[in-house]
C-alpha positions in Angstrom: 88.2 96.8 184.8 87.6 93.1 185.5 91.3 91.9 184.4 94.8 93.3 184.7 95.6 91.7 181.3 93.7 90.7 178.1 95.9 88.1 176.5 95.1 88.0 172.5 96.1 84.5 171.4 96.5 81.4 173.3 99.7 80.2 171.5 103.0 79.9 173.2 103.8 83.6 173.7 100.5 84.5 175.1 100.4 81.3 177.5 103.8 82.0 178.8 102.9 85.4 179.5 99.5 84.6 181.3 101.3 82.0 183.3 103.8 84.4 184.7 101.4 87.0 185.3 99.1 84.7 187.2 101.9 83.4 189.3 102.2 87.0 190.5 98.6 87.4 191.2 97.5 89.1 188.2 94.1 88.4 186.7 94.3 87.4 183.1 91.8 86.7 180.4 93.0 85.0 177.5 91.1 84.9 174.0 91.6 83.1 170.9 89.9 83.2 167.6 90.4 79.6 167.0 88.4 76.9 168.6 91.2 75.5 170.4 94.2 76.8 172.6 98.1 76.2 171.7 98.2 78.2 168.4 100.4 76.6 165.8 101.7 73.9 168.1 98.2 72.5 168.7 98.3 68.8 168.4 95.1 66.5 168.0 94.7 63.0 168.4 93.8 61.0 165.3 94.0 57.1 165.5 95.8 57.5 169.0 98.5 59.5 167.2 99.4 63.2 168.1 99.1 65.1 164.8 100.9 68.4 164.6 97.9 70.2 163.0 99.7 73.2 161.7 103.1 71.5 160.7 105.7 69.8 162.4 107.0 71.2 165.6 110.5 70.0 167.1 111.5 71.5 170.3 115.2 72.4 170.4 117.3 74.8 172.4 121.0 75.5 173.6 119.8 77.4 176.6 119.4 75.1 179.7 117.3 77.5 181.5 114.8 77.6 178.7 114.8 73.5 178.3 114.3 73.4 182.2 111.4 75.8 182.0 109.6 73.9 179.3 110.1 70.7 181.3 108.0 71.7 184.0 105.0 71.3 181.8 106.0 68.1 180.0 108.3 65.3 179.7 110.1 65.2 176.5 111.2 62.2 174.7 114.8 61.6 172.9 113.7 62.3 169.3 116.4 63.6 167.1 115.3 65.6 163.8 117.1 63.7 160.8 115.1 64.6 157.8 115.5 62.6 154.5 115.3 64.4 151.1 114.1 62.8 148.0 115.1 64.1 144.7 113.5 62.2 141.7 114.6 58.7 142.6 117.5 59.5 144.7 117.5 59.7 148.7 119.7 61.9 150.7 120.2 62.5 154.2 119.8 66.1 155.6 121.5 68.3 157.0 124.3 68.2 154.2 126.8 65.9 155.8 129.1 63.2 154.9 126.4 60.8 154.4 124.8 63.3 151.7 128.2 63.8 150.0 129.0 60.1 150.1 125.8 59.2 148.3 126.0 62.0 145.9 129.5 61.6 144.8 130.5 58.1 145.8 133.2 59.6 148.1 134.3 58.5 151.7 136.5 61.3 153.2 135.8 64.7 154.4 138.9 65.8 152.3 137.2 64.5 149.1 133.9 66.0 149.8 135.7 69.4 150.4 137.7 69.1 147.2 134.5 68.4 145.2 132.5 71.3 146.7 135.6 73.6 146.2 136.1 72.7 142.5 132.5 73.3 141.6 132.4 76.7 143.5 135.6 77.7 141.7 134.5 76.7 138.2 131.2 79.1 138.6 133.5 82.2 139.7 130.7 83.9 141.5 132.4 86.9 143.4 129.4 89.0 144.4 126.2 86.9 144.5 123.3 89.0 143.2 120.3 86.6 144.1 119.6 83.6 146.1 120.9 81.1 143.4 124.3 82.6 143.1 124.4 82.8 147.0 123.7 79.2 147.0 125.9 78.2 144.1 128.8 80.0 145.8 128.6 78.3 148.9 127.8 74.6 147.9 128.4 74.3 144.3 126.0 72.9 141.5 125.1 69.4 142.4 123.9 70.1 146.1 122.1 73.3 144.8 120.4 71.7 141.8 119.3 68.5 143.7 118.5 69.7 147.2 118.2 73.5 147.3 116.7 74.8 144.1 113.3 73.1 143.7 112.5 73.1 147.5 113.1 76.8 147.9 111.2 77.7 144.8 108.2 75.9 146.3 108.8 77.3 149.7 108.6 81.0 148.4 106.6 80.6 145.2 109.6 82.4 143.1 112.3 81.6 140.9 115.7 81.3 143.1 117.0 84.1 140.7 114.4 86.4 141.8 115.0 85.8 145.4 117.3 87.9 147.5 120.8 86.6 148.4 120.4 87.3 152.1 117.6 84.5 152.6 120.6 82.0 152.5 123.2 83.6 154.4 125.1 80.4 155.1 124.4 76.9 154.4 125.7 74.5 157.0 128.1 71.8 155.6 129.2 69.2 157.9 132.0 67.1 157.1 131.1 64.3 159.6 128.6 61.3 159.3 125.8 63.0 161.4 122.2 63.1 160.6 121.1 65.5 163.4 119.5 68.6 161.9 120.1 70.7 165.0 123.3 71.7 166.7 121.4 72.3 169.9 122.2 70.3 172.9 118.6 69.8 173.9 115.8 68.6 171.9 112.9 66.3 171.8 109.2 66.0 171.6 106.8 66.4 174.5 105.2 62.9 175.3 101.5 63.3 174.6 101.9 66.2 172.3 102.3 70.0 172.5 98.8 70.9 173.7 99.1 69.6 177.2 102.0 72.2 177.7 99.7 75.1 177.0 96.9 73.6 179.1 99.2 73.3 182.0 100.4 76.9 181.5 96.6 78.1 181.6 95.5 76.3 184.4 93.3 78.2 186.7 93.4 81.2 183.9 90.2 82.1 182.2 90.1 81.2 178.5 87.6 82.1 175.8 88.0 80.4 172.2 86.1 81.3 169.1 86.7 84.8 170.2 87.6 87.6 167.7 89.6 90.2 169.5 88.1 93.2 167.3 84.6 92.2 167.9 85.4 91.5 171.6 86.9 94.9 172.2 84.0 96.7 170.7 81.8 95.3 173.2 84.3 95.2 176.2 86.4 98.3 175.7 87.4 98.7 179.2 87.7 95.0 180.3 91.5 94.9 181.0 94.3 97.3 182.1 96.5 96.1 179.5 96.4 94.0 176.3 99.1 91.5 175.1 98.6 91.2 171.5 100.1 88.3 169.5 97.9 88.5 166.3 99.3 90.4 163.4 100.4 93.9 164.1 99.3 95.3 160.6 95.7 93.9 161.3 95.7 95.5 164.7 96.1 98.8 162.9 93.5 98.0 160.2 96.2 97.7 157.6 96.2 101.4 157.4 99.9 101.5 156.0 99.2 98.4 153.9 99.5 94.5 154.6 102.7 92.9 155.4 103.6 89.8 153.4 103.6 86.1 154.6 103.7 82.7 153.0 101.0 80.3 154.0 101.0 76.6 154.1 98.3 74.3 153.3 98.1 70.9 154.8 96.6 67.6 153.3 96.2 65.1 156.1 95.3 61.6 155.6 95.0 58.3 157.7 96.7 55.4 155.8 95.9 51.9 156.6 99.5 50.7 157.1 101.7 50.8 160.2 104.6 52.8 158.7 104.5 54.8 155.4 108.0 56.5 155.0 110.0 55.3 157.9 110.9 58.8 158.9 109.1 61.6 160.5 109.9 64.3 157.9 110.7 63.6 154.1 111.4 66.7 152.0 110.6 66.5 148.2 113.2 68.8 146.6 112.0 68.3 143.0 110.2 71.5 141.8 107.4 69.1 139.9 106.4 67.6 143.0 103.8 70.1 144.2 104.2 69.4 148.1 107.6 70.5 150.0 107.4 67.5 152.4 105.4 64.8 154.0 105.2 64.4 157.7 104.4 61.0 159.3 103.4 62.2 162.9 103.9 58.8 164.8 107.5 58.9 164.2 107.8 61.9 166.4 106.9 59.6 169.3 108.0 56.4 168.2 104.4 55.1 167.8 103.6 51.5 167.2 99.8 52.2 166.3 98.2 49.8 163.5 97.4 52.9 161.3 99.3 56.1 160.3 98.8 59.7 159.7 100.7 61.7 157.0 100.3 65.4 156.1 101.6 66.8 152.9 102.5 70.3 153.0 101.9 72.8 150.2 103.5 76.4 150.4 101.1 79.0 149.0 101.0 82.9 148.7 99.4 84.6 151.6 96.3 86.9 151.2 94.4 88.7 153.9 91.8 86.1 155.6 94.4 83.3 155.3 96.5 81.8 157.9 99.8 83.5 158.0 102.8 81.3 158.5 106.2 82.7 157.5 106.9 86.5 157.4 108.5 87.5 154.3 111.3 89.3 155.8 112.8 91.3 152.8 113.7 95.0 152.7 110.2 96.3 151.8 108.3 94.4 154.5 110.9 95.1 157.2 110.7 98.8 156.4 106.8 98.6 156.7 107.0 96.6 159.9 109.3 99.2 161.3 106.6 101.8 160.7 103.9 99.6 162.5 106.5 99.0 165.3 106.6 102.8 165.5 102.9 103.1 165.8 102.8 100.3 168.4 104.9 102.4 170.7 102.2 105.0 171.0 99.9 102.4 172.0 100.3 102.7 175.9 98.5 100.0 177.0 99.4 97.3 174.6 102.3 95.0 174.3 103.0 93.1 170.9 104.7 89.7 170.9 105.0 86.5 169.1 105.7 85.8 165.6 102.8 87.8 164.1 103.1 90.9 166.6 106.8 91.1 166.0 106.9 90.0 162.3 109.6 87.5 162.9 110.1 83.9 162.3 110.7 82.4 165.9 111.7 78.9 167.0 109.7 77.9 169.8 112.4 78.3 172.5 112.9 81.9 171.1 109.3 82.6 171.6 109.4 81.4 175.3 112.4 83.4 175.7 110.8 86.7 174.2 107.6 86.0 176.4 109.6 85.6 179.5 111.6 88.7 179.0 108.4 90.8 178.1 106.5 89.3 181.2 109.6 90.0 183.5 110.0 93.5 182.3 106.2 94.3 182.7 105.7 92.6 186.0 108.7 94.3 187.7 107.3 97.6 186.3 104.1 97.0 188.1 105.6 96.0 191.4 
């Protein structure tokens, strides 16, 4: 055996694990089927702008230890995520806050806003929400739902809100203050120079092979490592033998525009069902760029099929039950640790991925000592 660990996937989970193992003197080989490292946080330079190739990534966490950990690898700017939503010819601030309510109803005080929402919720008289539509209506009333939730959610999931389970929207944060900061976390920002540099630093001194398919590679090198850290799709690992788990996929249309500033904000959501994309990202605004041109990406949500890029797990009852069966199979694979969004069939924010990888590495490396 040439390596202690074969790490499958050079995304955040795999990179953190490899970094921690390498620090303890373990020999790792990291492989990735893509032609680059950094997984979905990969950024590429276009017109001197760091373009988030697989969708917008904004780092945020409430845990100081995770913030300090990631700051070893990059300096972060003070970007604050304040998306804007466009419905027909109306423009609203997100998350739902006093700026949103003031624009929607021409009111000024928190009391007026609460009263308006309470009136609308009361009129609907929904006691036990049977689907996502009823759940959302019972939380925010008709106006906010119709203009800012319904169309966006239906595009995101490719289904009518009446056909989606209510648990997808357990709560909808309503803020009765004039604050457009999307996250409540104490720490947030964007790494100056993009995310790829973080993973490059983590993998310094570690052998990496890109353009490498795990299943082919394993056939040719069955005994290359003592243990496998697998961050790919758990159902694919087992050859989909219990059936395929469901995901939503995203398609990006990225273009360079010959203007300095296209939309004045990094993230603009289009909440109307008739607009085919869910949002437009203008990448330069993540780093307060002043480049003469700009790069935008339109995001289109789509149904996932085997062979496509999986983005969001569809964590409904049916899929979660199937995942538990795969997880059970996973426990029988003594020399494999499954991790990350695809290995754990779970939508993770970046700070949670780092935390899970540190936990897995800590446990594994302690056992090996």
